[in-house]
N, CA, C and O atoms as a GROMACS GRO file, in nm:
protein
  184
    1MET      N    1   2.112  -5.794 -12.453
    1MET     CA    2   2.157  -5.697 -12.566
    1MET      C    3   2.151  -5.770 -12.700
    1MET      O    4   2.166  -5.701 -12.801
    2ARG      N    5   2.132  -5.902 -12.713
    2ARG     CA    6   2.135  -5.989 -12.851
    2ARG      C    7   2.010  -5.960 -12.908
    2ARG      O    8   1.992  -5.942 -13.029
    3ARG      N    9   1.902  -5.954 -12.801
    3ARG     CA   10   1.798  -5.936 -12.881
    3ARG      C   11   1.753  -5.778 -12.932
    3ARG      O   12   1.676  -5.754 -13.025
    4LEU      N   13   1.814  -5.688 -12.856
    4LEU     CA   14   1.796  -5.547 -12.886
    4LEU      C   15   1.860  -5.514 -12.986
    4LEU      O   16   1.798  -5.432 -13.054
    5LEU      N   17   1.995  -5.552 -13.041
    5LEU     CA   18   2.033  -5.540 -13.154
    5LEU      C   19   1.988  -5.532 -13.273
    5LEU      O   20   2.001  -5.425 -13.333
    6PRO      N   21   1.910  -5.667 -13.350
    6PRO     CA   22   1.849  -5.657 -13.438
    6PRO      C   23   1.734  -5.588 -13.444
    6PRO      O   24   1.695  -5.539 -13.550
    7LEU      N   25   1.673  -5.579 -13.341
    7LEU     CA   26   1.546  -5.469 -13.371
    7LEU      C   27   1.588  -5.341 -13.381
    7LEU      O   28   1.522  -5.262 -13.449
    8LEU      N   29   1.706  -5.301 -13.313
    8LEU     CA   30   1.781  -5.139 -13.350
    8LEU      C   31   1.807  -5.144 -13.457
    8LEU      O   32   1.785  -5.037 -13.513
    9LEU      N   33   1.860  -5.249 -13.545
    9LEU     CA   34   1.895  -5.215 -13.686
    9LEU      C   35   1.818  -5.227 -13.779
    9LEU      O   36   1.852  -5.209 -13.896
   10MET      N   37   1.670  -5.269 -13.730
   10MET     CA   38   1.564  -5.250 -13.819
   10MET      C   39   1.464  -5.117 -13.810
   10MET      O   40   1.374  -5.094 -13.890
   11VAL      N   41   1.503  -5.029 -13.688
   11VAL     CA   42   1.398  -4.920 -13.688
   11VAL      C   43   1.423  -4.853 -13.773
   11VAL      O   44   1.315  -4.796 -13.790
   12PRO      N   45   1.518  -4.797 -13.877
   12PRO     CA   46   1.507  -4.708 -14.009
   12PRO      C   47   1.434  -4.774 -14.079
   12PRO      O   48   1.375  -4.702 -14.160
   13LEU      N   49   1.402  -4.901 -14.090
   13LEU     CA   50   1.322  -4.982 -14.195
   13LEU      C   51   1.167  -4.961 -14.115
   13LEU      O   52   1.070  -4.970 -14.190
   14PHE      N   53   1.148  -4.942 -14.016
   14PHE     CA   54   1.014  -4.927 -13.971
   14PHE      C   55   0.941  -4.785 -14.000
   14PHE      O   56   0.820  -4.764 -13.990
   15ALA      N   57   1.035  -4.699 -14.034
   15ALA     CA   58   0.973  -4.568 -14.048
   15ALA      C   59   0.947  -4.519 -14.238
   15ALA      O   60   0.914  -4.413 -14.292
   16CYS      N   61   0.978  -4.642 -14.285
   16CYS     CA   62   0.974  -4.655 -14.472
   16CYS      C   63   0.815  -4.621 -14.478
   16CYS      O   64   0.737  -4.710 -14.444
   17GLY      N   65   0.770  -4.510 -14.517
   17GLY     CA   66   0.622  -4.512 -14.574
   17GLY      C   67   0.572  -4.427 -14.490
   17GLY      O   68   0.480  -4.379 -14.555
   18VAL      N   69   0.570  -4.363 -14.362
   18VAL     CA   70   0.522  -4.337 -14.243
   18VAL      C   71   0.451  -4.179 -14.350
   18VAL      O   72   0.331  -4.156 -14.358
   19ASP      N   73   0.558  -4.094 -14.416
   19ASP     CA   74   0.510  -3.982 -14.466
   19ASP      C   75   0.414  -4.021 -14.575
   19ASP      O   76   0.356  -3.920 -14.616
   20GLY      N   77   0.375  -4.138 -14.639
   20GLY     CA   78   0.242  -4.159 -14.714
   20GLY      C   79   0.333  -4.225 -14.874
   20GLY      O   80   0.433  -4.296 -14.870
   21ASP      N   81   0.279  -4.188 -14.977
   21ASP     CA   82   0.277  -4.275 -15.066
   21ASP      C   83   0.475  -4.223 -15.116
   21ASP      O   84   0.526  -4.128 -15.058
   22PRO      N   85   0.537  -4.288 -15.202
   22PRO     CA   86   0.656  -4.207 -15.282
   22PRO      C   87   0.613  -4.118 -15.366
   22PRO      O   88   0.514  -4.146 -15.434
   23VAL      N   89   0.677  -3.992 -15.378
   23VAL     CA   90   0.673  -3.899 -15.478
   23VAL      C   91   0.789  -3.893 -15.579
   23VAL      O   92   0.905  -3.901 -15.539
   24PRO      N   93   0.760  -3.880 -15.709
   24PRO     CA   94   0.909  -3.871 -15.772
   24PRO      C   95   0.983  -3.740 -15.762
   24PRO      O   96   0.914  -3.642 -15.733
   25PRO      N   97   1.093  -3.726 -15.779
   25PRO     CA   98   1.173  -3.607 -15.808
   25PRO      C   99   1.098  -3.519 -15.926
   25PRO      O  100   1.039  -3.572 -16.020
   26PRO      N  101   1.111  -3.373 -15.905
   26PRO     CA  102   1.042  -3.288 -16.026
   26PRO      C  103   1.142  -3.312 -16.131
   26PRO      O  104   1.261  -3.328 -16.104
   27ALA      N  105   1.095  -3.315 -16.252
   27ALA     CA  106   1.167  -3.298 -16.390
   27ALA      C  107   1.284  -3.208 -16.397
   27ALA      O  108   1.275  -3.085 -16.386
   28LYS      N  109   1.383  -3.266 -16.414
   28LYS     CA  110   1.499  -3.157 -16.444
   28LYS      C  111   1.491  -3.060 -16.577
   28LYS      O  112   1.422  -3.073 -16.678
   29ALA      N  113   1.566  -2.982 -16.549
   29ALA     CA  114   1.571  -2.888 -16.679
   29ALA      C  115   1.663  -2.921 -16.813
   29ALA      O  116   1.781  -2.957 -16.812
   30LYS      N  117   1.591  -2.904 -16.911
   30LYS     CA  118   1.682  -3.001 -17.004
   30LYS      C  119   1.838  -2.939 -17.008
   30LYS      O  120   1.856  -2.824 -16.966
   31PRO      N  121   1.920  -2.999 -17.047
   31PRO     CA  122   2.094  -2.942 -17.031
   31PRO      C  123   2.084  -2.845 -17.135
   31PRO      O  124   2.007  -2.876 -17.225
   32GLY      N  125   2.143  -2.735 -17.146
   32GLY     CA  126   2.232  -2.680 -17.235
   32GLY      C  127   2.240  -2.531 -17.189
   32GLY      O  128   2.191  -2.480 -17.088
   33VAL      N  129   2.321  -2.468 -17.300
   33VAL     CA  130   2.369  -2.331 -17.277
   33VAL      C  131   2.310  -2.236 -17.359
   33VAL      O  132   2.306  -2.272 -17.476
   34THR      N  133   2.266  -2.132 -17.338
   34THR     CA  134   2.189  -2.019 -17.402
   34THR      C  135   2.263  -1.907 -17.390
   34THR      O  136   2.274  -1.862 -17.276
   35LEU      N  137   2.338  -1.829 -17.515
   35LEU     CA  138   2.398  -1.727 -17.465
   35LEU      C  139   2.327  -1.579 -17.539
   35LEU      O  140   2.285  -1.582 -17.655
   36THR      N  141   2.323  -1.507 -17.489
   36THR     CA  142   2.242  -1.387 -17.592
   36THR      C  143   2.309  -1.256 -17.539
   36THR      O  144   2.353  -1.259 -17.425
   37GLY      N  145   2.320  -1.158 -17.604
   37GLY     CA  146   2.377  -1.034 -17.602
   37GLY      C  147   2.484  -0.993 -17.650
   37GLY      O  148   2.515  -1.058 -17.750
   38GLU      N  149   2.570  -0.895 -17.619
   38GLU     CA  150   2.677  -0.837 -17.735
   38GLU      C  151   2.802  -0.828 -17.666
   38GLU      O  152   2.792  -0.791 -17.549
   39ALA      N  153   2.930  -0.855 -17.716
   39ALA     CA  154   3.025  -0.845 -17.673
   39ALA      C  155   3.125  -0.760 -17.787
   39ALA      O  156   3.141  -0.780 -17.908
   40SER      N  157   3.176  -0.669 -17.706
   40SER     CA  158   3.267  -0.589 -17.764
   40SER      C  159   3.408  -0.554 -17.734
   40SER      O  160   3.412  -0.517 -17.617
   41ILE      N  161   3.533  -0.549 -17.792
   41ILE     CA  162   3.656  -0.534 -17.715
   41ILE      C  163   3.690  -0.400 -17.803
   41ILE      O  164   3.663  -0.401 -17.923
   42GLY      N  165   3.749  -0.286 -17.744
   42GLY     CA  166   3.814  -0.179 -17.793
   42GLY      C  167   3.743  -0.066 -17.762
   42GLY      O  168   3.666  -0.061 -17.666
   43ILE      N  169   3.765   0.028 -17.842
   43ILE     CA  170   3.689   0.163 -17.840
   43ILE      C  171   3.574   0.116 -17.942
   43ILE      O  172   3.592   0.060 -18.050
   44VAL      N  173   3.444   0.152 -17.879
   44VAL     CA  174   3.333   0.165 -17.924
   44VAL      C  175   3.239   0.276 -17.917
   44VAL      O  176   3.196   0.326 -17.814
   45SER      N  177   3.204   0.318 -18.064
   45SER     CA  178   3.100   0.449 -18.013
   45SER      C  179   2.931   0.363 -18.093
   45SER      O  180   2.921   0.264 -18.166
   46GLN      N  181   2.840   0.443 -18.044
   46GLN     CA  182   2.707   0.388 -18.082
   46GLN      C  183   2.611   0.522 -18.122
   46GLN      O  184   2.494   0.507 -18.157
   0.00000   0.00000   0.00000
């Protein structure tokens, strides 16, 4: 059991790189808020 424990702890490391080279995450959208449109309160006639 003592010999098996270190092996079991290293199993997640054995899988590193199995699916190929690491790929960086996609670029995030630039932060910011854009508002467009109209707002009105009360009685409006157009």
